[in-house]
C-alpha positions in Angstrom: 254.8 11.7 149.7 256.3 15.2 149.8 255.9 17.5 152.8 254.0 20.0 150.7 251.4 17.3 149.8 251.1 16.3 153.5 250.5 20.0 154.4 247.7 20.3 151.8 246.0 17.1 153.1 246.2 18.5 156.6 244.5 21.7 155.6 241.7 19.8 153.8 241.1 17.7 157.0 241.0 20.9 159.1 238.5 22.5 156.7 236.3 19.4 156.7 236.2 19.4 160.5 235.4 23.1 160.6 232.5 22.9 158.2 231.2 19.8 160.0 231.1 21.9 163.3 229.3 24.7 161.5 226.6 22.2 160.3 226.2 20.7 163.7 225.8 24.1 165.3 223.1 25.3 162.9 221.0 22.1 163.0 218.4 21.2 165.6 219.1 18.4 168.0 217.2 15.1 167.4 216.5 12.9 170.4 215.5 9.2 170.2 212.9 7.6 172.4 215.5 6.5 175.0 216.7 10.1 175.4 220.0 9.7 173.6 220.7 12.2 170.9 221.3 11.3 167.3 223.7 14.1 166.7 225.7 16.3 169.0 223.9 18.8 171.3 223.7 22.1 169.4 222.9 24.2 172.5 224.0 24.1 176.1 220.3 24.8 177.0 219.3 21.4 175.6 221.0 19.9 178.7 218.5 21.4 181.2 215.4 21.6 179.0 213.8 18.2 179.0 210.9 16.3 177.4 207.9 15.2 179.6 206.0 11.9 178.8 202.9 10.3 180.2 203.5 6.7 179.0 204.1 7.1 175.2 202.3 10.5 175.1 204.5 13.6 174.8 203.2 16.3 177.2 205.7 18.9 176.2 209.0 20.5 177.4 210.2 21.6 180.8 213.2 23.3 182.5 215.3 22.2 185.5 215.0 24.6 188.4 215.9 24.9 192.1 218.3 22.1 193.1 218.2 20.6 189.6 216.0 17.7 190.5 212.8 19.7 189.9 211.3 20.5 186.5 208.9 23.3 185.7 206.5 22.5 182.9 202.8 22.9 181.8 200.5 19.9 181.6 197.2 19.8 179.8 195.1 18.2 182.6 192.1 18.1 180.3 193.4 14.8 178.9 196.0 13.8 181.4 195.8 10.3 182.9 197.4 10.3 186.3 200.4 8.0 186.5 204.1 7.9 186.7 205.8 10.5 184.4 208.9 10.0 182.4 211.5 12.7 181.7 213.8 12.4 178.7 217.1 14.1 179.1 219.2 14.7 176.0 222.2 12.4 176.0 221.4 10.8 179.3 218.3 8.8 178.8 214.8 8.5 180.4 214.1 9.0 184.1 210.9 8.5 186.2 209.3 11.6 187.8 206.4 12.5 190.0 204.2 15.6 190.2 205.0 17.8 193.2 202.6 20.7 192.9 200.2 22.3 190.4 199.0 25.9 190.0 195.4 25.3 188.8 195.2 28.9 187.5 197.8 28.4 184.8 198.4 24.6 184.4 202.0 25.2 185.4 203.3 22.0 187.2 206.4 21.2 189.2 207.6 17.7 188.9 210.5 15.9 190.6 212.9 13.7 188.7 214.3 10.5 190.2 218.0 9.5 190.0 219.2 12.6 188.2 220.1 16.2 188.9 220.6 18.7 186.1 222.1 22.2 185.9 219.3 24.5 187.1 218.3 27.4 184.9 218.6 31.0 186.2 215.2 32.6 186.9 214.7 36.2 185.9 212.2 38.9 187.1 209.1 38.8 184.9 207.7 42.0 186.5 210.0 44.0 184.2 208.6 42.5 181.0 207.5 45.2 178.5 205.9 45.0 175.0 208.5 44.7 172.2 211.1 43.1 174.5 213.3 40.6 172.7 213.1 37.0 173.9 214.3 33.5 172.9 211.9 30.5 173.0 213.6 27.2 173.6 211.8 23.8 173.5 211.6 20.3 172.2 209.2 20.0 169.3 208.0 17.2 167.1 209.4 17.2 163.6 207.1 15.2 161.3 209.7 15.0 158.5 212.2 13.0 160.8 209.7 11.6 163.3 211.9 12.9 166.1 211.7 15.5 168.8 214.0 18.4 167.8 215.5 21.1 170.0 214.4 24.5 168.7 215.6 28.0 169.5 213.6 30.8 168.0 213.7 34.6 168.5 210.5 36.5 169.4 209.1 39.7 170.7 206.8 40.3 173.6 203.4 41.3 172.3 201.2 44.1 173.6 198.8 42.1 175.8 200.9 41.8 179.0 198.7 40.8 181.9 199.2 40.0 185.6 199.9 36.3 184.8 200.8 36.0 181.2 202.3 37.7 178.1 202.2 36.8 174.4 205.1 36.1 172.1 205.2 37.1 168.5 207.8 35.4 166.3 210.6 37.4 164.7 211.3 34.6 162.3 208.5 34.5 159.7 209.5 30.9 158.8 208.5 29.8 162.3 204.9 29.4 160.9 206.3 26.6 158.6 208.4 24.9 161.2 207.3 22.8 164.2 205.7 24.9 166.9 206.8 25.1 170.6 204.5 23.0 172.8 203.5 23.1 176.5 206.4 23.9 178.7 208.4 25.9 176.1 210.9 28.0 178.0 211.1 31.8 177.3 214.4 33.5 178.0 215.4 37.1 178.1 218.6 38.4 176.5 220.5 37.7 179.8 219.7 33.9 179.4 217.3 34.1 182.4 213.9 32.3 182.3 211.1 34.8 182.3 208.2 32.6 181.2 206.9 29.1 180.7 204.6 28.3 177.8 201.2 27.1 178.9 198.7 25.3 176.6 195.8 26.8 174.6 193.3 23.9 174.3 192.4 23.1 170.8 194.6 25.7 169.3 198.1 24.2 169.5 198.7 25.1 165.8 198.7 28.8 166.7 201.9 30.8 167.7 202.9 30.6 171.4 200.4 33.0 172.8 200.0 31.9 176.4 203.3 32.3 178.3 203.0 32.3 182.1 205.2 34.7 183.9 208.0 33.1 185.9 207.2 35.2 189.0 203.8 33.5 189.1 205.5 30.1 189.5 207.7 31.0 192.5 205.1 29.7 195.1 205.3 26.3 193.4 209.1 26.2 193.4 209.3 27.3 197.0 206.7 24.8 198.1 204.3 27.5 199.3 201.2 26.1 197.7 198.8 24.4 200.1 198.2 27.6 201.9 197.2 29.4 198.7 193.4 29.8 198.2 193.7 28.8 194.6 195.6 25.5 195.3 192.5 23.2 195.0 190.8 25.1 192.3 190.0 23.8 188.8 192.8 23.6 186.3 190.6 24.7 183.4 187.4 26.7 183.1 185.6 27.1 179.8 182.0 27.3 178.5 180.1 24.9 176.3 177.1 25.9 174.2 174.8 22.9 173.5 172.3 23.0 170.6 170.5 20.7 168.3 173.3 21.3 165.7 176.0 20.2 168.2 178.1 21.8 170.9 180.4 24.7 170.4 183.2 25.5 172.8 184.6 28.8 173.9 188.1 28.6 175.3 190.2 31.4 176.6 193.9 31.2 177.6 193.6 34.0 180.1 193.3 33.4 183.8 189.8 34.8 184.7 189.9 38.0 186.5 187.2 36.7 188.9 188.8 33.3 189.3 188.6 33.4 193.1 184.9 34.2 193.0 184.2 31.4 190.6 186.1 28.7 192.5 184.5 29.7 195.8 181.0 29.4 194.2 182.0 26.0 192.8 183.3 24.8 196.1 180.0 25.7 197.8 178.1 23.6 195.3 180.3 20.5 195.5 180.0 20.5 199.3 176.2 20.1 198.9 175.4 18.8 195.4 171.7 18.1 196.0 169.6 15.2 194.7 170.9 12.7 192.1 169.1 12.7 188.7 167.9 9.4 187.2 167.0 9.4 183.5 166.0 6.6 181.2 168.5 7.6 178.5 171.0 10.1 180.0 173.7 11.7 177.8 176.9 9.6 177.7 179.2 12.6 177.4 179.1 16.3 178.0 179.0 17.1 174.2 175.8 15.2 173.8 173.9 17.4 176.2 171.5 19.5 174.2 168.8 20.7 176.6 169.3 24.1 178.3 171.8 26.8 178.0 175.5 27.4 178.7 177.5 24.7 180.6 180.4 25.9 182.7 183.1 23.2 182.6 185.7 22.9 185.4 188.5 20.4 185.0 190.6 19.5 188.1 194.2 18.3 188.3 193.3 16.2 191.3 190.0 14.4 191.8 187.5 16.3 193.9 184.9 14.8 196.3 181.2 15.7 195.9 179.2 15.9 199.2 175.5 15.9 199.9 176.1 17.9 203.0 176.6 14.8 205.2 178.8 12.4 203.2 180.9 11.9 200.1 178.6 10.7 197.3 181.0 10.7 194.3 184.5 11.8 193.1 185.1 13.6 189.9 187.9 14.8 187.6 185.6 17.2 185.9 182.2 18.8 186.6 179.8 20.7 184.4 177.3 23.3 185.6 174.3 23.8 183.3 172.6 27.2 183.2 168.9 27.0 182.4 167.8 30.6 182.8 169.2 33.8 181.3 171.1 34.7 184.5 173.8 32.9 186.4 171.6 30.4 188.1 172.7 26.8 187.4 170.3 24.0 188.0 172.1 20.8 186.8 175.5 19.4 187.6 177.2 16.7 185.5 180.4 14.9 186.6 182.8 12.3 185.4 186.3 10.8 185.8 187.2 10.0 182.2 187.5 13.0 179.9 183.9 14.3 179.6 182.3 10.9 180.0 179.3 11.5 182.3 179.2 9.4 185.4 176.1 11.0 186.9 174.0 14.1 187.4 172.6 16.2 190.2 169.8 18.8 190.5 171.4 21.8 192.1 170.5 25.3 192.9 173.6 27.5 192.5 174.6 31.0 191.5 178.0 30.8 189.8 179.6 33.8 188.1 180.8 33.0 184.6 184.6 33.5 184.2 185.3 37.1 183.6 188.0 38.0 181.1 188.1 41.8 181.4 
């Protein structure tokens, strides 16, 4: 074979290698159930953005922070079954993890991984966020076509409704509506590759664009360990209203942290410290959605079980409680509670004034 022919073959090999690299860079990263990747990692960020599992149930993404053994994520405690978590790290496998702290106002959760330390992400200053600011959203999302979790990086713009806790993200890429959506724990970066927000969850509306991003500054109490002294630490993780009727129950969710959150949880705490007299019925409703008598039911879901007292002793524990309003004002006269998602364990007659969560 002539030297000229060898040179041509060499050029062809180099070209094939180059175009293979281009293809790898532009494709998303697929990860198998054991955490190993099917193809090479397309982004350095895929190394410290992980997947969170509760058994076989995917809870979303998360990002390594602090010393690299901690992960910041968002967990939907409405359906969470407490147990040992599993973290999938691309290219390295699955690792056990435990919950360290929860911010009940936002669902943001700090978990600690066992037997692994990752490069920690750099945190930015979310107080400087302005509408129209360019951001990048990075997360693991389920791809139905391949039945895998893919690593996605999508450009976005900060929307107009920037609040004390949260800010919305609007997609720059119109094709984003046809591709897998970021899920709980999606990580929002500024153009300096600093984390400025963590995607929370919007119950029942996961098909919508990422509209509920918790500001990173809100999470710093969790990361520093300064949580138990905070007045919101033991509050409900989720507050929403249920409207029972003969035609079935309708639900009103809102992703915003209530402006009067502190007043609501203080009123709830007063009730659960003295729940009143248990109710006995021949055919009680089996779950909260079957309740039809009366008006609005205020639902409070807790990340940690709460104890219900009768003023002297503990009479029950509950993961969720529902306060039913009978009159037109904020006087609530019935309390439902349970430990499995919205399955009613019992009822109490109560006499409580609880402000409905205020959004404005």
